[in-house]
C-alpha distance (Angstrom), angle and dihedral (degrees) to the residues before:
residue distance angle dihedral
X1 . . .
X2 3.82 . .
X3 3.81 89.0 .
X4 3.82 91.0 52.4
X5 3.79 90.7 49.4
X6 3.81 91.6 47.4
X7 3.81 91.3 51.8
X8 3.79 90.5 47.1
X9 3.81 93.5 50.5
X10 3.79 92.3 48.1
X11 3.77 92.3 51.4
X12 3.81 94.2 41.0
X13 3.79 91.4 53.7
X14 3.79 90.4 50.1
X15 3.79 87.3 53.7
X16 3.80 91.7 50.2
X17 3.81 90.6 55.6
X18 3.80 88.8 54.6
X19 3.81 89.9 48.0
X20 3.80 90.8 58.2
X21 3.80 90.0 54.1
X22 3.81 90.6 48.5
X23 3.80 91.7 52.2
X24 3.81 90.4 51.6
X25 3.80 90.2 51.5
X26 3.80 90.3 47.7
X27 3.79 92.1 53.7
X28 3.80 92.0 48.4
X29 3.81 96.1 44.2
X30 3.84 109.0 28.6
X31 3.82 91.5 170.1
X32 3.81 93.4 55.9
X33 3.83 112.3 97.5
X34 3.82 95.0 -168.9
X35 3.85 95.6 85.9
X36 3.83 89.7 52.7
X37 3.80 91.2 52.9
X38 3.82 91.3 45.8
X39 3.82 91.9 50.6
X40 3.80 88.4 50.7
X41 3.80 91.3 52.0
X42 3.80 93.6 48.5
X43 3.81 94.5 48.3
X44 3.79 91.6 45.2
X45 3.80 91.7 51.9
X46 3.81 92.0 49.9
X47 3.81 90.5 47.1
X48 3.80 91.4 49.5
X49 3.80 91.8 60.0
X50 3.79 93.7 37.8
X51 3.80 91.7 55.4
X52 3.80 94.5 73.6
X53 3.81 94.2 43.8
X54 3.78 122.1 75.9
X55 3.82 99.0 -105.3
X56 3.82 103.8 116.6
X57 3.81 94.7 161.9
X58 3.80 92.9 55.6
X59 3.79 91.3 43.3
X60 3.82 90.2 53.6
X61 3.81 91.0 49.2
X62 3.80 91.3 51.3
X63 3.80 91.8 47.8
X64 3.81 91.9 48.6
X65 3.80 90.1 48.3
X66 3.79 90.4 54.2
X67 3.81 88.1 52.6
X68 3.80 90.0 52.2
X69 3.79 91.3 50.3
X70 3.81 95.1 44.5
X71 3.80 94.9 77.3
X72 3.80 92.3 44.7
X73 3.78 92.6 49.2
X74 3.81 92.4 53.4
X75 3.82 95.0 41.9
X76 3.81 120.3 96.7
X77 3.81 94.8 -155.9
X78 3.84 122.6 100.6
X79 3.80 113.6 -92.0
X80 3.81 108.2 -100.2
X81 3.83 123.7 -140.1
X82 3.81 88.0 -110.5
X83 3.83 89.3 57.1
X84 3.80 91.1 51.4
X85 3.81 88.0 50.1
X86 3.82 90.4 53.4
X87 3.80 91.4 50.6
X88 3.79 91.0 46.3
X89 3.81 90.6 51.9
X90 3.82 89.8 52.7
X91 3.81 91.6 48.8
X92 3.81 92.6 48.6
X93 3.81 91.2 52.1
X94 3.82 89.5 49.8
X95 3.82 90.9 49.0
X96 3.79 90.7 51.6
X97 3.80 92.4 49.4
X98 3.82 91.2 50.4
X99 3.82 90.1 47.6
X100 3.82 89.3 52.3
X101 3.80 90.0 52.7
X102 3.82 90.0 51.2
X103 3.80 90.8 51.6
X104 3.80 91.3 49.8
X105 3.80 90.6 50.3
X106 3.80 91.4 51.6
X107 3.81 89.6 52.1
X108 3.82 90.3 49.6
X109 3.76 101.2 51.4
X110 3.78 105.2 12.2
X111 3.78 97.7 -115.5
X112 3.77 138.7 79.3
X113 3.75 126.8 -98.9
X114 3.80 94.8 -104.7
X115 3.77 123.9 174.8
X116 3.75 116.6 -102.9
X117 3.80 115.2 -118.4
X118 3.77 116.3 -141.3
X119 3.78 127.7 -165.8
X120 3.78 113.7 -102.8
X121 3.80 115.7 -103.8
X122 3.79 92.4 12.0
X123 3.80 113.0 156.5
X124 3.79 119.5 -135.5
X125 3.81 136.8 174.5
X126 3.79 110.1 -88.3
X127 3.79 86.2 -127.9
X128 3.82 86.7 79.2
X129 3.80 85.8 74.8
X130 3.81 89.9 52.3
X131 3.77 102.5 45.9
X132 3.83 95.6 100.2
X133 3.79 95.3 45.8
X134 3.85 99.3 84.3
X135 3.81 88.8 54.2
X136 3.81 91.1 48.8
X137 3.81 92.8 49.5
X138 3.81 93.1 48.5
X139 3.80 91.1 47.7
X140 3.81 94.7 47.8
X141 3.79 92.9 45.0
X142 3.80 88.7 57.9
X143 3.81 94.0 45.2
X144 3.80 93.5 46.5
X145 3.82 94.3 41.0
X146 3.80 91.8 -123.5
X147 3.78 135.9 130.1
X148 3.81 111.2 -125.0
X149 3.78 133.6 165.6
X150 3.80 125.3 -163.6
X151 3.80 120.1 -150.7
X152 3.82 118.5 -168.1
X153 3.81 124.7 -165.6
X154 3.80 130.7 179.1
X155 3.80 97.4 18.7
X156 3.82 91.8 144.5
X157 3.83 94.5 67.6
X158 3.80 108.9 116.4
X159 3.81 124.0 -130.0
X160 3.80 137.9 165.5
X161 3.82 112.5 -73.1
X162 3.82 90.7 -119.8
X163 3.79 88.3 61.5
X164 3.81 88.1 55.6
X165 3.80 92.7 51.1
X166 3.79 95.5 48.0
X167 3.80 99.3 40.5
X168 3.81 100.8 47.1
X169 3.81 95.3 75.3
X170 3.80 95.1 45.1
X171 3.81 87.4 52.3
X172 3.79 90.3 48.3
X173 3.82 91.3 52.4
X174 3.79 92.3 48.2
X175 3.79 94.5 47.4
X176 3.82 91.0 48.8
X177 3.81 90.1 50.6
X178 3.80 91.0 49.5
X179 3.80 90.9 51.6
X180 3.81 95.2 44.6
X181 3.81 105.4 33.6
X182 3.79 103.3 16.1
X183 3.80 111.1 44.7
X184 3.81 113.0 63.4
X185 3.83 125.5 -139.0
X186 3.84 112.5 -89.5
X187 3.82 95.3 -106.7
X188 3.79 92.0 52.7
X189 3.81 92.0 47.3
X190 3.79 90.1 52.6
X191 3.83 90.6 51.7
X192 3.82 87.6 53.0
X193 3.82 91.2 51.4
X194 3.80 90.7 -112.1
X195 3.81 126.7 134.0
X196 3.80 110.7 -85.0
X197 3.81 90.0 -121.0
X198 3.78 118.4 66.5
X199 3.79 120.5 -140.7
X200 3.80 133.5 -143.0
X201 3.81 119.2 -169.0
X202 3.80 121.8 -162.5
X203 3.77 115.6 -175.1
X204 3.79 137.8 167.3
X205 3.78 129.2 -160.0
X206 3.80 134.3 175.4
X207 3.79 120.7 -120.1
X208 3.81 112.9 178.6
X209 3.84 106.4 -62.4
X210 3.79 93.1 -14.3
X211 3.77 136.8 82.8
X212 3.79 116.9 -143.9
X213 3.80 114.7 -153.7
X214 3.81 118.4 -170.1
X215 3.79 125.2 -169.5
X216 3.78 112.6 -169.3
X217 3.80 131.9 175.9
X218 3.80 130.6 -174.7
X219 3.80 93.3 -141.0
X220 3.78 133.5 120.5
X221 3.79 98.4 -67.5
X222 3.80 121.3 -154.9
X223 3.79 124.4 -77.4
X224 3.79 118.3 -125.6
X225 3.80 88.8 -128.9
X226 3.83 91.3 58.7
X227 3.80 91.8 45.7
X228 3.80 92.1 51.7
X229 3.80 92.3 45.5
X230 3.80 91.3 51.3
X231 3.81 92.5 47.0
X232 3.80 92.0 51.5
X233 3.83 93.8 44.2
X234 3.81 89.6 51.8
X235 3.83 89.8 48.2
X236 3.79 91.7 -124.8
X237 3.81 91.3 131.8
X238 3.80 137.8 -13.4
X239 3.79 129.8 -118.0
X240 3.80 91.8 -99.2
X241 3.81 92.1 54.5
X242 3.80 92.3 47.1
X243 3.81 92.0 51.0
X244 3.80 88.9 63.3
X245 3.83 94.1 49.5
X246 3.79 130.0 87.7
X247 3.79 121.5 -122.0
X248 3.80 88.4 -107.4
X249 3.81 91.8 56.2
X250 3.79 92.8 47.5
X251 3.81 92.3 50.2
X252 3.82 91.0 59.1
X253 3.82 90.7 67.0
X254 3.81 88.5 84.6
X255 3.82 86.9 81.4
X256 3.82 92.7 62.9
X257 3.85 117.2 108.2
X258 3.79 112.6 -94.1
X259 3.82 94.8 12.3
X260 3.81 113.5 144.0
X261 3.81 133.0 150.5
X262 3.83 91.8 -168.0
X263 3.80 114.0 123.3
X264 3.79 92.9 -148.0
X265 3.80 141.2 18.4
X266 3.80 115.5 -108.8
X267 3.79 134.7 178.2
X268 3.79 86.4 -98.0
X269 3.81 104.2 47.2
X270 3.77 147.9 -47.1
X271 3.80 101.0 119.5
X272 3.78 95.5 107.7
X273 3.78 88.6 -117.4
X274 3.78 124.1 119.1
X275 3.80 111.9 43.4
X276 3.80 91.4 71.9
X277 3.82 87.1 54.1
X278 3.80 88.4 51.3
X279 3.81 90.4 52.7
X280 3.81 93.6 48.2
X281 3.82 93.9 48.3
X282 3.79 92.0 51.0
X283 3.82 89.8 46.4
X284 3.82 90.3 54.1
X285 3.80 88.2 57.0
X286 3.79 90.9 54.7
X287 3.78 89.5 -111.1
X288 3.79 138.2 119.8
X289 3.79 136.6 -130.7
X290 3.79 131.5 -158.7
X291 3.78 132.3 -174.3
X292 3.80 126.6 -145.8
X293 3.79 123.4 -176.9
X294 3.79 136.9 173.8
X295 3.77 121.5 -167.5
X296 3.79 110.2 -112.0
X297 3.81 94.5 5.5
X298 3.82 105.4 67.5
X299 3.79 142.2 -109.8
X300 3.80 137.6 -83.6
X301 3.81 132.2 -158.7
X302 3.80 115.7 -158.7
X303 3.81 116.8 -162.6
X304 3.80 122.4 -172.5
X305 3.81 114.6 -168.9
X306 3.81 134.6 165.2
X307 3.80 114.8 -110.4
X308 3.81 86.6 -124.7
X309 3.84 117.7 36.7
X310 3.79 112.5 -104.2
X311 3.80 94.3 -156.2
X312 3.80 129.8 62.1
X313 3.82 110.8 -97.9
C-alpha cells in the first residue's frame, strides 16, 4: 500500500504544478475557457486515483472543488477575480490535504514519498500499467454494489517505459467507466437474462511494431439514440451532420471534452471529464483509440500504440 500511496503522491504533486500554471492563465485570460477545462481534467484525474485509496477527506475536497468549477465551466461570462479566488482556495485546501498525507507517510515508514527514477528507454511488461486495476475493480464493485470480474491477457508483452506511464491512467479511466456506466447491477442483469456477474476483459497483443490493447465489457452499452441526443445537446454536431455519419463515426464523439451520457454525477464519474484525457494521452504516444458500443451487449475500446513512443515526451 505504501508504494501505491507514493505513486499517488508523486502524480498528484505533478498535477498541482500544472494547476498553478492553469490559474495563472485564468487570471491573464478570464474569457478563455481552456484553463477551466484543464483544471477540471487535473482534479478529476487526481480524484480517480484517490478514490481507491483510503483518503476520504481529500476525496471530498476534490469532489467539492468539481462542484465549484461546474458552474464556471458552463457559464459564458468572463471569470471574475472572485471566481479565481474561490478556485485558488479549493486548490490550497487540496494541497494541504496532500501535504498531510505525505507527512503521515513519512511517520509510517521513515522516509518521504519521493518519485521513483527510471532509466530512459527501459522496457517493461505492459502489465505494469495494469497492476492497480484489480484493486480498483474490487473497490468499485463494493461501492457500486455490483459483481464484476476482471480478466487480463497478454500482460507480459514488453513496451517502452514511457508507454507504461502514459497508458496507465487512460486504462484506469476506461476501467472505471466500465464499472460505473457499463456493467449493470446484478438484479438488472438477471432481468436481461445475463449472468449476475459482469465481466471486463483487458488484453494486449503484438502486431508488427504496435501493441493493440482492447478493453471490453459485457455491460449495457450505449444506444445510438442517446449518443446522438448528447452530441446535439452539447452542440458538437447537428441532426443534419449526424445523418451523414456512420455509427462508428458517431461513437467517437465520446472522446470530446465535456461529453458524458451519465444522467447524474457520482463520486465515480459523470462529469464529462476523462475520455478526452484518454484520447490526448494516446495521441502523445503516436497511437490511436476507437470506441465500439452495442446497446444491451457492451462496449469495447481498442488502443493501438507503438512499442516505442513516436513523439517526444
